[in-house]
TIMI-2910 file (N, C-alpha, C, CB; in pm, 1 decimal, decimal comma, always signed):
<rs>
+----------+----------+----------+----------+----------+----------+----------+----------+----------+----------+----------+----------+------+
!      n_x !      n_y !      n_z !     ca_x !     ca_y !     ca_z !      c_x !      c_y !      c_z !     cb_x !     cb_y !     cb_z ! resn !
+----------+----------+----------+----------+----------+----------+----------+----------+----------+----------+----------+----------+------+
!  +6692,9 ! +13547,0 !  +6957,9 !  +6762,6 ! +13645,6 !  +7038,2 !  +6675,1 ! +13694,2 !  +7153,6 !  +6805,9 ! +13763,0 !  +6951,6 !  Met !
!  +6549,1 ! +13704,6 !  +7130,2 !  +6458,0 ! +13753,9 !  +7233,5 !  +6418,9 ! +13642,6 !  +7329,3 !  +6332,9 ! +13814,7 !  +7169,9 !  Ile !
!  +6406,0 ! +13521,9 !  +7279,3 !  +6353,2 ! +13412,5 !  +7360,9 !  +6452,5 ! +13356,2 !  +7462,4 !  +6307,4 ! +13302,4 !  +7271,7 !  Phe !
!  +6581,9 ! +13360,3 !  +7432,7 !  +6680,7 ! +13302,6 !  +7524,8 !  +6678,8 ! +13369,0 !  +7662,1 !  +6819,6 ! +13313,9 !  +7465,3 !  Leu !
!  +6686,4 ! +13502,5 !  +7672,3 !  +6681,1 ! +13560,8 !  +7806,6 !  +6547,6 ! +13536,8 !  +7876,2 !  +6707,8 ! +13709,3 !  +7799,2 !  Pro !
!  +6440,1 ! +13535,3 !  +7799,6 !  +6308,5 ! +13509,9 !  +7858,7 !  +6303,3 ! +13368,6 !  +7916,2 !  +6196,4 ! +13529,5 !  +7753,7 !  Ile !
!  +6355,6 ! +13271,6 !  +7841,8 !  +6358,5 ! +13134,0 !  +7891,6 !  +6444,3 ! +13121,3 !  +8016,8 !  +6410,4 ! +13039,9 !  +7783,7 !  Leu !
!  +6559,9 ! +13187,9 !  +8017,8 !  +6646,4 ! +13179,9 !  +8135,7 !  +6581,8 ! +13244,4 !  +8257,3 !  +6780,5 ! +13246,0 !  +8107,5 !  Leu !
!  +6502,8 ! +13347,2 !  +8236,2 !  +6432,2 ! +13410,4 !  +8347,7 !  +6318,5 ! +13321,5 !  +8397,2 !  +6377,5 ! +13547,9 !  +8305,8 !  Ile !
!  +6252,1 ! +13253,3 !  +8304,6 !  +6138,0 ! +13168,0 !  +8341,3 !  +6183,3 ! +13040,1 !  +8412,0 !  +6056,4 ! +13132,1 !  +8216,3 !  Ile !
!  +6295,0 ! +12981,1 !  +8364,7 !  +6342,5 ! +12857,0 !  +8426,3 !  +6374,4 ! +12880,1 !  +8574,1 !  +6467,4 ! +12803,4 !  +8351,8 !  Phe !
!  +6348,2 ! +12780,6 !  +8658,5 !  +6390,8 ! +12794,3 !  +8798,6 !  +6543,2 ! +12790,9 !  +8807,1 !  +6329,2 ! +12681,7 !  +8886,5 !  Pro !
!  +6598,3 ! +12848,7 !  +8912,9 !  +6744,4 ! +12857,9 !  +8921,5 !  +6812,0 ! +12722,6 !  +8935,5 !  +6783,4 ! +12944,9 !  +9037,7 !  Lys !
!  +6737,9 ! +12619,9 !  +8971,4 !  +6795,7 ! +12486,2 !  +8985,6 !  +6776,4 ! +12401,4 !  +8858,8 !  +6733,3 ! +12415,0 !  +9105,9 !  Thr !
!  +6731,9 ! +12460,8 !  +8749,4 !  +6701,6 ! +12386,6 !  +8627,4 !  +6823,4 ! +12311,6 !  +8573,8 !  +6648,7 ! +12481,1 !  +8521,0 !  Phe !
!  +6940,8 ! +12371,7 !  +8578,5 !  +7061,6 ! +12310,3 !  +8522,2 !  +7145,9 ! +12236,9 !  +8626,2 !  +7145,9 ! +12415,9 !  +8455,5 !  Phe !
!  +7095,7 ! +12222,8 !  +8748,2 !  +7175,9 ! +12162,0 !  +8855,2 !  +7193,7 ! +12011,9 !  +8841,2 !  +7113,3 ! +12190,8 !  +8987,4 !  Asp !
!  +7101,1 ! +11943,7 !  +8780,1 !  +7106,8 ! +11797,6 !  +8770,0 !  +7155,2 ! +11755,0 !  +8632,5 !  +6969,4 ! +11735,8 !  +8798,7 !  Asn !
!  +7209,8 ! +11636,6 !  +8627,1 !  +7253,9 ! +11581,3 !  +8500,1 !  +7405,3 ! +11573,1 !  +8492,9 !  +7200,8 ! +11664,5 !  +8385,3 !  Gly !
!  +7454,3 ! +11495,8 !  +8397,9 !  +7599,1 ! +11478,5 !  +8383,8 !  +7663,8 ! +11604,0 !  +8324,2 !  +7630,1 ! +11355,8 !  +8295,5 !  Pro !
!  +7791,1 ! +11620,2 !  +8349,2 !  +7863,2 ! +11733,2 !  +8292,7 !  +7887,2 ! +11711,6 !  +8143,8 !  +7996,4 ! +11754,3 !  +8365,9 !  Thr !
!  +7893,6 ! +11819,8 !  +8069,7 !  +7925,1 ! +11810,6 !  +7927,4 !  +8060,3 ! +11875,3 !  +7898,0 !  +7814,7 ! +11877,0 !  +7843,3 !  Ile !
!  +8131,1 ! +11914,5 !  +8002,5 !  +8262,7 ! +11977,1 !  +7987,8 !  +8365,7 ! +11870,7 !  +7948,5 !  +8305,3 ! +12049,0 !  +8119,9 !  Cys !
!  +8426,4 ! +11887,5 !  +7833,4 !  +8524,3 ! +11790,2 !  +7784,2 !  +8647,0 ! +11785,5 !  +7874,3 !  +8566,0 ! +11824,0 !  +7640,7 !  Ile !
!  +8691,5 ! +11901,6 !  +7923,2 !  +8807,4 ! +11906,2 !  +8012,3 !  +8780,9 ! +11825,3 !  +8139,1 !  +8842,1 ! +12051,8 !  +8048,2 !  Tyr !
!  +8663,0 ! +11844,5 !  +8197,7 !  +8627,9 ! +11771,8 !  +8319,8 !  +8614,3 ! +11622,5 !  +8292,6 !  +8497,5 ! +11826,4 !  +8379,2 !  Thr !
!  +8556,2 ! +11586,3 !  +8179,7 !  +8540,9 ! +11445,2 !  +8145,3 !  +8675,7 ! +11376,4 !  +8124,0 !  +8455,5 ! +11431,2 !  +8020,2 !  Leu !
!  +8772,6 ! +11449,2 !  +8066,3 !  +8902,9 ! +11389,7 !  +8038,5 !  +8995,4 ! +11388,7 !  +8159,8 !  +8969,1 ! +11463,5 !  +7925,9 !  Leu !
!  +8991,0 ! +11494,4 !  +8241,1 !  +9086,2 ! +11505,7 !  +8351,2 !  +9026,4 ! +11478,7 !  +8488,7 !  +9146,2 ! +11641,2 !  +8350,5 !  Thr !
!  +8895,3 ! +11491,4 !  +8500,2 !  +8831,6 ! +11475,4 !  +8630,7 !  +8839,0 ! +11600,4 !  +8716,7 !  +8894,5 ! +11361,2 !  +8704,2 !  Gly !
!  +8898,1 ! +11708,5 !  +8663,9 !  +8908,6 ! +11835,7 !  +8736,8 !  +8819,3 ! +11939,4 !  +8668,9 !  +9057,2 ! +11885,5 !  +8742,2 !  Met !
!  +8773,2 ! +12035,1 !  +8747,9 !  +8690,9 ! +12142,6 !  +8692,5 !  +8777,7 ! +12245,7 !  +8620,5 !  +8609,0 ! +12210,6 !  +8803,9 !  Asn !
!  +8725,1 ! +12298,6 !  +8510,5 !  +8793,5 ! +12405,7 !  +8439,3 !  +8739,8 ! +12540,3 !  +8489,8 !  +8774,0 ! +12391,6 !  +8284,4 !  Cys !
!  +8791,2 ! +12649,7 !  +8434,3 !  +8748,4 ! +12782,3 !  +8479,1 !  +8603,9 ! +12813,3 !  +8440,4 !  +8840,2 ! +12888,3 !  +8421,6 !  Tyr !
!  +8551,5 ! +12743,7 !  +8342,6 !  +8414,0 ! +12768,6 !  +8299,7 !  +8311,5 ! +12678,4 !  +8366,0 !  +8404,3 ! +12752,8 !  +8152,4 !  Gly !
!  +8356,4 ! +12576,9 !  +8437,2 !  +8262,9 ! +12483,8 !  +8500,3 !  +8176,4 ! +12556,4 !  +8603,1 !  +8339,0 ! +12367,6 !  +8567,1 !  Cys !
!  +8047,5 ! +12535,2 !  +8592,9 !  +7952,8 ! +12596,5 !  +8684,7 !  +7906,1 ! +12732,7 !  +8641,3 !  +8012,5 ! +12606,6 !  +8818,8 !  Gly !
!  +7952,2 ! +12781,0 !  +8526,3 !  +7917,8 ! +12916,2 !  +8481,5 !  +7769,2 ! +12929,6 !  +8451,6 !  +7998,6 ! +12952,9 !  +8357,9 !  Met !
!  +7708,9 ! +12832,4 !  +8386,1 !  +7565,7 ! +12839,2 !  +8356,4 !  +7485,0 ! +12841,2 !  +8485,1 !  +7522,5 ! +12720,5 !  +8268,3 !  Thr !
!  +7520,3 ! +12754,6 !  +8577,7 !  +7448,7 ! +12750,1 !  +8706,1 !  +7470,0 ! +12879,2 !  +8785,1 !  +7495,2 ! +12628,8 !  +8789,7 !  Arg !
!  +7589,7 ! +12933,9 !  +8780,1 !  +7617,6 ! +13059,5 !  +8849,9 !  +7539,5 ! +13175,1 !  +8787,0 !  +7768,8 ! +13089,9 !  +8847,6 !  Ala !
!  +7533,2 ! +13178,2 !  +8654,8 !  +7456,9 ! +13284,6 !  +8587,7 !  +7307,9 ! +13273,1 !  +8617,8 !  +7479,9 ! +13279,7 !  +8435,8 !  Cys !
!  +7258,9 ! +13151,1 !  +8627,5 !  +7118,1 ! +13133,7 !  +8666,4 !  +7094,8 ! +13187,3 !  +8806,6 !  +7077,0 ! +12985,0 !  +8659,0 !  Met !
!  +7191,7 ! +13167,7 !  +8895,4 !  +7180,1 ! +13221,1 !  +9031,9 !  +7183,1 ! +13374,1 !  +9030,1 !  +7294,1 ! +13166,4 !  +9121,6 !  Arg !
!  +7266,8 ! +13431,3 !  +8944,9 !  +7273,7 ! +13577,0 !  +8937,2 !  +7145,1 ! +13637,1 !  +8881,2 !  +7392,0 ! +13619,3 !  +8851,6 !  Leu !
!  +7081,3 ! +13567,4 !  +8788,5 !  +6952,4 ! +13614,3 !  +8737,3 !  +6851,5 ! +13622,6 !  +8850,4 !  +6900,3 ! +13521,4 !  +8625,7 !  Ile !
!  +6857,6 ! +13527,0 !  +8942,2 !  +6766,1 ! +13525,6 !  +9057,3 !  +6821,1 ! +13602,8 !  +9176,7 !  +6737,2 ! +13382,5 !  +9098,8 !  Asp !
!  +6932,6 ! +13674,8 !  +9156,3 !  +6996,5 ! +13756,3 !  +9260,5 !  +7042,7 ! +13674,1 !  +9380,9 !  +6900,7 ! +13863,6 !  +9307,1 !  Leu !
!  +7078,4 ! +13549,2 !  +9356,5 !  +7135,3 ! +13463,0 !  +9460,1 !  +7287,5 ! +13470,7 !  +9448,7 !  +7084,3 ! +13314,2 !  +9446,1 !  Asp !
!  +7344,9 ! +13574,6 !  +9507,6 !  +7487,8 ! +13600,6 !  +9492,8 !  +7574,1 ! +13495,3 !  +9561,1 !  +7521,1 ! +13736,8 !  +9548,2 !  Phe !
!  +7531,4 ! +13446,5 !  +9676,0 !  +7608,4 ! +13343,3 !  +9746,3 !  +7611,9 ! +13214,5 !  +9664,3 !  +7548,1 ! +13316,2 !  +9886,2 !  Ala !
!  +7499,4 ! +13176,0 !  +9605,4 !  +7495,7 ! +13056,5 !  +9521,4 !  +7581,8 ! +13071,0 !  +9397,9 !  +7353,9 ! +13025,6 !  +9480,7 !  Gly !
!  +7579,1 ! +13189,0 !  +9337,0 !  +7663,1 ! +13214,0 !  +9219,7 !  +7810,3 ! +13206,4 !  +9256,6 !  +7631,1 ! +13351,0 !  +9158,3 !  Ala !
!  +7846,3 ! +13260,1 !  +9372,2 !  +7986,0 ! +13257,1 !  +9417,7 !  +8033,2 ! +13113,8 !  +9438,9 !  +8002,2 ! +13337,7 !  +9547,9 !  Trp !
!  +7945,4 ! +13028,8 !  +9490,5 !  +7982,5 ! +12888,5 !  +9513,5 !  +8005,7 ! +12813,3 !  +9383,1 !  +7874,3 ! +12818,2 !  +9594,4 !  Glu !
!  +7923,1 ! +12840,3 !  +9281,3 !  +7936,8 ! +12766,4 !  +9155,3 !  +8056,7 ! +12813,9 !  +9073,7 !  +7809,7 ! +12780,3 !  +9072,4 !  Phe !
!  +8073,0 ! +12946,9 !  +9060,4 !  +8185,4 ! +12997,5 !  +8982,4 !  +8206,8 ! +13144,8 !  +9015,0 !  +8161,2 ! +12977,6 !  +8830,1 !  Asn !
!  +8320,6 ! +13175,4 !  +9069,9 !  +8351,1 ! +13312,1 !  +9110,9 !  +8366,4 ! +13407,0 !  +8991,8 !  +8477,6 ! +13313,6 !  +9194,0 !  Lys !
!  +8406,1 ! +13353,6 !  +8877,9 !  +8422,2 ! +13436,5 !  +8758,7 !  +8289,1 ! +13484,6 !  +8700,8 !  +8497,9 ! +13359,7 !  +8653,5 !  Leu !
!  +8178,8 ! +13428,2 !  +8747,8 !  +8048,5 ! +13469,0 !  +8695,1 !  +8018,4 ! +13615,4 !  +8725,3 !  +7938,6 ! +13380,8 !  +8753,0 !  Ser !
!  +8082,3 ! +13671,2 !  +8827,9 !  +8061,4 ! +13811,8 !  +8860,8 !  +8128,0 ! +13904,7 !  +8759,4 !  +8114,4 ! +13841,0 !  +9000,1 !  Phe !
!  +8216,2 ! +13851,1 !  +8678,5 !  +8275,8 ! +13926,7 !  +8568,1 !  +8206,6 ! +13890,9 !  +8437,1 !  +8427,9 ! +13899,0 !  +8558,1 !  Ile !
!  +8184,9 ! +13762,5 !  +8414,8 !  +8131,3 ! +13714,1 !  +8287,8 !  +7985,8 ! +13755,6 !  +8267,4 !  +8143,1 ! +13562,8 !  +8280,7 !  Val !
!  +7901,3 ! +13738,5 !  +8367,3 !  +7758,8 ! +13766,2 !  +8351,3 !  +7730,9 ! +13913,4 !  +8318,3 !  +7684,6 ! +13727,1 !  +8477,7 !  Phe !
!  +7785,8 ! +14010,2 !  +8392,8 !  +7761,3 ! +14149,4 !  +8353,9 !  +7814,7 ! +14182,8 !  +8214,5 !  +7824,1 ! +14242,4 !  +8455,2 !  Pro !
!  +7927,7 ! +14121,0 !  +8177,0 !  +7982,5 ! +14143,5 !  +8043,8 !  +7887,4 ! +14089,7 !  +7937,1 !  +8120,7 ! +14077,4 !  +8030,5 !  Thr !
!  +7833,3 ! +13970,6 !  +7959,9 !  +7736,8 ! +13914,4 !  +7865,5 !  +7611,3 ! +13999,8 !  +7855,0 !  +7699,4 ! +13773,2 !  +7906,6 !  Leu !
!  +7562,7 ! +14047,8 !  +7967,0 !  +7443,7 ! +14133,2 !  +7966,3 !  +7472,4 ! +14262,1 !  +7888,3 !  +7398,8 ! +14166,2 !  +8111,8 !  Val !
!  +7589,0 ! +14321,1 !  +7910,8 !  +7626,6 ! +14443,5 !  +7839,9 !  +7629,9 ! +14421,4 !  +7689,1 !  +7763,0 ! +14493,3 !  +7888,4 !  Phe !
!  +7699,4 ! +14316,4 !  +7644,1 !  +7710,0 ! +14291,8 !  +7500,5 !  +7576,0 ! +14249,7 !  +7440,2 !  +7815,1 ! +14184,8 !  +7473,3 !  Tyr !
!  +7496,7 ! +14176,6 !  +7512,8 !  +7364,9 ! +14138,4 !  +7465,2 !  +7277,7 ! +14263,2 !  +7446,8 !  +7298,6 ! +14039,1 !  +7563,5 !  Tyr !
!  +7278,3 ! +14352,7 !  +7545,0 !  +7200,4 ! +14476,2 !  +7536,0 !  +7252,0 ! +14563,9 !  +7422,5 !  +7205,5 ! +14553,2 !  +7669,1 !  Ala !
!  +7382,8 ! +14570,7 !  +7408,1 !  +7441,8 ! +14651,1 !  +7300,4 !  +7401,4 ! +14598,4 !  +7163,2 !  +7594,5 ! +14652,8 !  +7312,6 !  Arg !
!  +7403,3 ! +14469,7 !  +7146,1 !  +7363,5 ! +14410,0 !  +7018,5 !  +7214,8 ! +14430,3 !  +6993,0 !  +7397,5 ! +14260,5 !  +7016,2 !  Tyr !
!  +7133,8 ! +14416,6 !  +7097,0 !  +6990,4 ! +14437,2 !  +7082,8 !  +6960,7 ! +14581,4 !  +7041,5 !  +6918,0 ! +14403,0 !  +7214,0 !  Phe !
!  +7028,1 ! +14678,2 !  +7102,5 !  +7010,1 ! +14819,5 !  +7065,0 !  +7054,9 ! +14842,3 !  +6921,2 !  +7089,0 ! +14912,3 !  +7160,7 !  Ile !
!  +7165,2 ! +14779,2 !  +6881,7 !  +7212,2 ! +14789,0 !  +6743,3 !  +7106,5 ! +14736,9 !  +6646,4 !  +7343,6 ! +14710,9 !  +6725,4 !  Tyr !
!  +7046,9 ! +14623,3 !  +6678,1 !  +6942,9 ! +14567,4 !  +6590,6 !  +6821,8 ! +14659,3 !  +6581,7 !  +6899,6 ! +14429,5 !  +6640,9 !  Leu !
!  +6781,9 ! +14717,5 !  +6693,4 !  +6666,7 ! +14807,7 !  +6693,7 !  +6694,5 ! +14933,3 !  +6611,5 !  +6629,7 ! +14846,0 !  +6837,0 !  Met !
!  +6812,3 ! +14990,3 !  +6626,5 !  +6848,1 ! +15109,0 !  +6548,0 !  +6856,3 ! +15076,8 !  +6399,9 !  +6981,3 ! +15166,8 !  +6595,9 !  Arg !
!  +6913,1 ! +14961,2 !  +6368,2 !  +6925,2 ! +14920,1 !  +6229,2 !  +6787,4 ! +14897,3 !  +6167,4 !  +7010,1 ! +14793,1 !  +6218,3 !  Asn !
!  +6697,5 ! +14835,1 !  +6242,3 !  +6562,1 ! +14812,8 !  +6192,2 !  +6490,2 ! +14945,2 !  +6172,9 !  +6482,9 ! +14722,9 !  +6288,0 !  Ala !
!  +6509,0 ! +15037,5 !  +6264,5 !  +6446,0 ! +15169,3 !  +6254,3 !  +6499,7 ! +15244,1 !  +6132,3 !  +6470,5 ! +15251,8 !  +6383,2 !  Lys !
!  +6630,1 ! +15235,5 !  +6108,1 !  +6689,5 ! +15301,2 !  +5991,9 !  +6638,1 ! +15239,8 !  +5862,8 !  +6842,1 ! +15292,3 !  +5997,1 !  Ala !
!  +6622,1 ! +15108,5 !  +5859,1 !  +6570,1 ! +15043,1 !  +5739,0 !  +6425,5 ! +15082,7 !  +5713,2 !  +6581,3 ! +14891,2 !  +5751,8 !  Gln !
!  +6347,0 ! +15094,6 !  +5818,6 !  +6208,5 ! +15137,0 !  +5802,5 !  +6199,7 ! +15280,2 !  +5750,1 !  +6134,0 ! +15125,2 !  +5935,0 !  Leu !
!  +6285,7 ! +15369,0 !  +5799,2 !  +6281,4 ! +15508,4 !  +5754,0 !  +6327,1 ! +15519,2 !  +5609,2 !  +6369,0 ! +15597,4 !  +5844,0 !  Ser !
!  +6423,9 ! +15437,3 !  +5565,8 !  +6466,6 ! +15442,9 !  +5426,0 !  +6360,0 ! +15383,8 !  +5333,8 !  +6599,6 ! +15368,4 !  +5407,6 !  Thr !
!  +6285,5 ! +15285,6 !  +5379,6 !  +6177,0 ! +15228,9 !  +5300,2 !  +6066,4 ! +15330,2 !  +5283,0 !  +6122,5 ! +15101,6 !  +5365,0 !  Lys !
!  +6037,3 ! +15407,9 !  +5386,9 !  +5935,0 ! +15510,7 !  +5378,1 !  +5978,2 ! +15619,9 !  +5281,4 !  +5905,8 ! +15570,0 !  +5516,3 !  Lys !
!  +6106,1 ! +15658,1 !  +5284,4 !  +6157,3 ! +15762,7 !  +5195,7 !  +6153,6 ! +15718,1 !  +5050,4 !  +6300,1 ! +15801,0 !  +5234,9 !  Asp !
!  +6187,3 ! +15593,3 !  +5021,4 !  +6188,0 ! +15544,6 !  +4884,9 !  +6046,5 ! +15519,4 !  +4832,4 !  +6270,0 ! +15417,9 !  +4876,0 !  Thr !
!  +5954,4 ! +15488,9 !  +4920,4 !  +5818,2 ! +15464,2 !  +4874,5 !  +5745,3 ! +15593,7 !  +4841,6 !  +5740,8 ! +15386,7 !  +4979,5 !  Ser !
!  +5787,2 ! +15705,4 !  +4898,7 !  +5724,2 ! +15834,2 !  +4871,3 !  +5765,4 ! +15886,2 !  +4735,5 !  +5759,6 ! +15935,8 !  +4979,2 !  Ile !
!  +5889,8 ! +15862,1 !  +4692,6 !  +5940,0 ! +15916,7 !  +4567,3 !  +5880,4 ! +15849,8 !  +4448,4 !  +6087,4 ! +15905,6 !  +4561,0 !  Ser !
+----------+----------+----------+----------+----------+----------+----------+----------+----------+----------+----------+----------+------+
</rs>
């Protein structure tokens, strides 16, 4: 959970630009689906390249902030849960 965002920040924004597509819809129909280019667009948004993100996938301006929000929310949940477990362990060890 911690390493994925760190890796995406470390990778250059052009890391996913090369290589064949893995989208089944695109492979079967030859047309792009609504998700095509989302990874590349999100990489551009991480680097604050808004024009590049817009070119790859316009929906990334909705999807990426939503992913960041839910990722942060889950991370905060895990931290609170770990803190609560530590405090209950301390309480039970004292008795």
